[in-house]
MARKE-831096 format. One record per residue: residue in three letters; x, z, y negated of N, C-alpha, C in turn. Coordinates in steps of 0.02 Angstrom, whole numbers, plus 50000, padded with zeros to 5 digits. Atoms other than C-alpha are relative to their C-alpha. Layout:
<recs>
<'ala',<X,Z,Y>,<X,Z,Y>,<X,Z,Y>> ...
</recs>
This chain:
<recs>
<'met',<49937,50042,50071>,<52922,50546,50422>,<50064,50009,50043>> <'his',<49922,49969,49985>,<53094,50516,50463>,<50031,49976,49922>> <'lys',<49982,50019,50053>,<53195,50550,50320>,<50088,50020,49959>> <'glu',<49948,49998,49994>,<53363,50548,50279>,<50054,50039,49965>> <'leu',<49999,49956,50060>,<53433,50691,50193>,<50059,49997,49989>> <'thr',<49945,50031,50011>,<53632,50645,50213>,<50004,49952,50025>> <'ala',<49989,50048,49974>,<53732,50519,50248>,<49996,50007,50078>> <'gly',<50046,49994,49909>,<53675,50498,50436>,<49986,50065,50034>> <'thr',<50022,49946,49973>,<53609,50650,50470>,<49918,49999,49957>> <'ile',<50044,50033,50006>,<53417,50615,50482>,<49947,50075,50025>> <'tyr',<50049,49954,49972>,<53262,50732,50475>,<49915,49982,50017>> <'ile',<50054,50049,49978>,<53123,50681,50588>,<49943,50089,49987>> <'asp',<50034,49980,50011>,<52981,50785,50577>,<49948,50001,50050>> <'lys',<50010,49997,49919>,<52853,50864,50722>,<49920,49883,50013>> <'ala',<50063,50075,49975>,<52725,50662,50689>,<50037,49975,50055>> <'asp',<49917,50059,49951>,<52888,50561,50757>,<50031,50042,50053>> <'ile',<49932,49944,49970>,<52964,50691,50859>,<49974,49984,50092>> <'ser',<50036,50017,49936>,<52868,50631,51021>,<50049,49996,50052>> <'lys',<49922,50067,49934>,<53022,50522,51118>,<50060,50061,50003>> <'tyr',<49962,49978,49994>,<53114,50656,51102>,<50003,50094,50027>> <'val',<50052,49903,49966>,<53003,50826,51176>,<49986,49972,50045>> <'ser',<50016,49987,49904>,<52961,50866,51369>,<49974,50052,50000>> <'ser',<50065,49941,49968>,<52833,50966,51447>,<50047,50045,50032>> <'ser',<49978,49986,49951>,<52905,51098,51534>,<49983,50018,50055>> <'lys',<50014,50037,49940>,<52807,51051,51671>,<50023,49968,50035>> <'leu',<49976,50078,49941>,<52910,50907,51718>,<50043,50019,50018>> <'ser',<49944,50023,49946>,<53017,50866,51841>,<50087,50000,49977>> <'ile',<49940,50042,50011>,<53215,50856,51825>,<50010,49911,49982>> <'arg',<50005,50054,49981>,<53187,50692,51860>,<49971,49967,49941>> <'glu',<50036,50002,50046>,<53041,50662,51735>,<50009,50004,49950>> <'ala',<49943,49974,50035>,<53132,50747,51624>,<50086,49933,49988>> <'met',<49930,50061,50012>,<53282,50599,51642>,<49973,49959,49984>> <'thr',<50015,50067,49983>,<53182,50457,51638>,<49978,50016,49917>> <'lys',<49997,50009,50092>,<53124,50523,51438>,<50066,49997,49942>> <'leu',<49936,50009,50027>,<53286,50560,51416>,<50051,49946,49983>> <'asn',<49963,50086,50001>,<53374,50385,51445>,<49949,49977,49927>> <'gly',<50003,50017,50041>,<53246,50348,51337>,<50000,49985,49919>> <'thr',<49969,50029,50079>,<53317,50374,51169>,<50056,49988,50013>> <'ile',<49924,50017,49998>,<53495,50328,51107>,<50032,50082,50010>> <'glu',<49954,49949,50010>,<53538,50520,51097>,<50002,50050,50042>> <'leu',<50008,49973,49946>,<53507,50571,51253>,<50011,50067,50010>> <'phe',<50014,49935,50008>,<53442,50738,51231>,<49909,50018,50004>> <'gln',<50067,49972,50019>,<53249,50821,51254>,<50015,50085,49979>> <'ile',<50002,49931,50002>,<53179,50963,51182>,<49947,50021,50039>> <'ile',<50057,49943,49970>,<53081,51068,51307>,<49960,50051,49985>> <'val',<50064,49928,50009>,<52898,51138,51247>,<49988,50044,50057>> <'asn',<50071,49986,49971>,<52763,51238,51324>,<49935,49971,49982>> <'glu',<50078,50060,50000>,<52576,51158,51318>,<50012,50037,49943>> <'lys',<50031,49984,50099>,<52560,51249,51125>,<50061,49991,49990>> <'asn',<49916,50070,50039>,<52743,51137,51082>,<50028,50083,49966>> <'his',<49965,49920,50045>,<52828,51335,51070>,<50052,49984,50038>> <'phe',<49946,50025,50003>,<53005,51279,51069>,<50019,50082,50083>> <'leu',<49969,49954,49946>,<53098,51336,51249>,<50076,49990,50028>> <'gly',<49906,50020,49963>,<53270,51244,51292>,<49993,49935,49964>> <'thr',<49965,50099,50006>,<53359,51076,51245>,<50006,49986,50064>> <'leu',<49939,50044,49945>,<53429,50967,51378>,<50024,49933,49980>> <'thr',<49926,50057,49987>,<53581,50870,51370>,<50001,49946,50095>> <'asp',<49954,50006,49926>,<53659,50744,51515>,<50014,50052,50038>> <'gly',<49954,49953,49983>,<53766,50853,51526>,<49986,50085,50079>> <'asp',<50049,49947,49986>,<53640,50994,51568>,<49999,50008,50059>> <'ile',<50028,50028,49924>,<53583,50909,51712>,<50049,49968,50014>> <'arg',<49942,50005,49971>,<53746,50866,51775>,<50018,50061,50043>> <'arg',<50002,49939,50012>,<53762,51032,51768>,<49966,50049,50063>> <'gly',<50041,49968,49929>,<53629,51100,51880>,<49984,49977,50041>> <'leu',<49980,50052,49945>,<53648,50943,51983>,<50086,50027,50032>> <'leu',<49921,49973,49961>,<53838,51035,52033>,<49952,50051,50017>> <'lys',<50039,49934,49993>,<53717,51187,52047>,<49973,50004,50100>> <'gly',<50038,50036,49927>,<53606,51104,52200>,<49966,49995,49978>> <'tyr',<50062,50014,50002>,<53467,51084,52107>,<49983,49948,50009>> <'asn',<50015,50075,49955>,<53371,50939,52182>,<49948,49972,49928>> <'leu',<50048,50017,50056>,<53289,50818,52056>,<49926,50021,49986>> <'asp',<50070,49968,50020>,<53104,50867,52087>,<49989,50056,49982>> <'glu',<49989,49916,50030>,<53156,51043,52025>,<49947,49992,49926>> <'asn',<50006,49995,50039>,<53061,51089,51882>,<50066,50019,49918>> <'val',<49970,50009,50034>,<53154,51064,51720>,<50038,50063,49959>> <'ser',<49947,49937,50023>,<53178,51235,51677>,<50056,50017,50024>> <'lys',<49949,49972,49941>,<53302,51282,51798>,<50073,49986,49956>> <'cys',<49931,50007,50042>,<53444,51171,51679>,<49993,49976,49942>> <'met',<49985,49986,50071>,<53387,51184,51528>,<50049,50059,49988>> <'asn',<49947,49941,50039>,<53483,51276,51371>,<49954,50031,50002>> <'val',<50039,49928,50030>,<53393,51429,51329>,<50025,50040,49940>> <'asp',<49955,49945,50073>,<53514,51478,51210>,<49998,49925,49967>> <'ala',<49982,50072,50045>,<53526,51315,51103>,<50003,50030,49920>> <'leu',<49968,49984,50058>,<53575,51336,50922>,<49915,49970,49966>> <'leu',<50084,50012,50071>,<53378,51335,50778>,<50033,49999,49976>> <'gly',<49980,50013,50085>,<53345,51265,50619>,<49940,50030,49998>> <'ile',<50068,49934,50019>,<53218,51372,50534>,<49958,49924,49934>> <'glu',<50014,50037,50068>,<53085,51282,50427>,<50014,50027,49941>> <'gly',<50010,49971,50079>,<53085,51279,50260>,<50078,50035,49964>> <'gln',<49943,50025,49976>,<53287,51310,50281>,<50060,49943,49981>> <'glu',<50014,50073,49994>,<53326,51136,50220>,<50094,50020,50021>> <'glu',<49944,49984,50018>,<53523,51195,50164>,<50035,50027,50067>> <'glu',<49982,49954,49979>,<53547,51334,50282>,<50021,49969,50088>> <'asn',<49979,50053,49933>,<53528,51198,50450>,<50008,49963,49974>> <'leu',<49930,50062,50021>,<53639,51066,50372>,<50040,50047,49991>> <'asn',<49946,49947,49958>,<53756,51215,50394>,<50004,50019,50079>> <'lys',<49999,49942,49926>,<53693,51259,50562>,<50022,49968,50041>> <'leu',<49991,50074,49978>,<53711,51060,50602>,<50064,50008,49996>> <'glu',<49960,49998,50004>,<53864,51083,50577>,<50083,50027,50030>> <'thr',<49987,49941,49979>,<53933,51211,50658>,<49985,49972,50101>> <'val',<50021,50037,49921>,<53868,51114,50820>,<50047,49984,50036>> <'asp',<49973,50034,49963>,<53989,51086,50944>,<50020,49961,50057>> <'arg',<50006,50043,49969>,<53930,50963,51051>,<49970,49921,49980>> <'asp',<50043,50063,49987>,<53849,50776,51063>,<49997,49972,50027>> <'pro',<50034,50041,50071>,<53734,50717,51036>,<49990,50060,49931>> <'leu',<50003,49938,50038>,<53715,50818,50864>,<49922,50001,49961>> <'phe',<50060,49986,50031>,<53548,50891,50825>,<49985,50074,50035>> <'leu',<50009,49957,50000>,<53454,51029,50794>,<49919,50017,49983>> <'pro',<50087,50016,50002>,<53279,51054,50827>,<49970,50082,49937>> <'ile',<50021,49957,50041>,<53186,51152,50694>,<49907,50027,49995>> <'val',<50064,49979,49946>,<53057,51287,50733>,<49970,50043,49937>> <'asp',<50014,49963,50048>,<52951,51395,50608>,<50008,50086,50024>> <'gly',<49971,49924,49983>,<52939,51590,50626>,<49965,50005,50074>> <'lys',<50031,49987,49940>,<52816,51588,50776>,<50047,49926,50063>> <'ser',<49975,50080,49957>,<52957,51452,50880>,<49968,49953,50030>> <'leu',<50037,50089,49987>,<52822,51305,50851>,<50063,49956,49975>> <'leu',<49961,50059,50016>,<52923,51163,50858>,<49984,49953,49932>> <'lys',<50004,50039,50085>,<52938,51081,50666>,<50030,49943,50015>> <'gly',<49955,50055,50006>,<53047,50957,50670>,<50057,49987,50052>> <'leu',<49932,50052,49963>,<53212,50879,50712>,<50071,49989,49961>> <'leu',<49946,50034,50044>,<53374,50855,50628>,<50065,49972,50045>> <'ile',<49975,50054,49963>,<53478,50723,50684>,<50091,49977,49978>> <'arg',<49935,50025,50024>,<53677,50672,50627>,<50018,49955,50044>> <'asn',<49993,50068,49984>,<53708,50505,50688>,<50071,49974,50009>> <'ala',<49948,50005,49977>,<53866,50491,50748>,<50041,49905,49964>> <'asn',<50000,50087,50024>,<53834,50286,50745>,<49992,49970,49927>> <'thr',<50039,50006,50056>,<53814,50294,50565>,<50010,49890,49988>> <'glu',<49988,50026,50007>,<53806,50110,50478>,<50050,49983,49977>> <'ile',<49938,50033,50027>,<53961,50001,50441>,<49980,49943,49955>> <'lys',<50003,50046,50056>,<53911,49920,50277>,<50046,49930,49997>> <'his',<49927,50059,50029>,<54104,49798,50231>,<50012,50010,50064>> <'ala',<49960,49992,49946>,<54213,49768,50386>,<50030,49933,49971>> <'leu',<49937,50086,50000>,<54369,49642,50371>,<50025,49998,50059>> <'ile',<49964,50012,49926>,<54417,49610,50541>,<50051,49916,49987>> <'leu',<49942,50057,50025>,<54604,49489,50514>,<49983,49980,50096>> <'ala',<49972,50081,49925>,<54617,49343,50681>,<50047,49980,49973>> <'gly',<49962,50062,50027>,<54732,49221,50683>,<50046,49993,50046>> <'gly',<49947,49993,49987>,<54899,49201,50732>,<50003,49964,50077>> <'met',<50010,50034,49948>,<54958,49113,50865>,<50031,50035,50087>> <'gly',<49979,49939,49921>,<55006,49266,50998>,<50045,50022,50012>> <'thr',<49914,50000,49959>,<55194,49275,50997>,<50005,50061,49983>> <'arg',<49967,49913,50001>,<55192,49476,50932>,<49984,50003,50066>> <'leu',<50005,49944,49949>,<55114,49522,51071>,<50033,49961,50067>> <'gly',<49995,50013,49961>,<55178,49397,51198>,<49969,49990,50053>> <'lys',<50025,50027,49938>,<55134,49392,51366>,<49912,50037,50010>> <'leu',<50102,50000,50026>,<54951,49506,51310>,<49961,49960,50008>> <'thr',<50058,50050,50030>,<54888,49366,51223>,<50006,49932,50049>> <'glu',<49977,50084,49979>,<54933,49220,51336>,<49925,50005,50067>> 
</recs>
């Protein structure tokens, strides 16, 4: 289920979260392939019991490659294990935590008291534009040679 909480912020529950979740058994290459399947370019890494282990962004992969890791190594080599987490049932606090995220993409994994992944908050920077006014036309004289 997708639920819009505030303008541009959606909550995705565990039933619809699969495209954002990768197994800790994947290689960096396999996780990259899955990461590229999302617009937001991140993955949440979980173990076989769906316990949260870390997050992965394209920046984490770049930093791992710079450290000398190769694409066939385990994804755990470059995942972020110190990710900010939200707690299930604490909607207001989780929205406030999302506001403190200082990286792009803006997302917050939601876990229960046993670190089981329960959902995900995503702030969409590309919110829908409902109205726009485009001014175009003229003779191109104001910009001179740039418009020839």
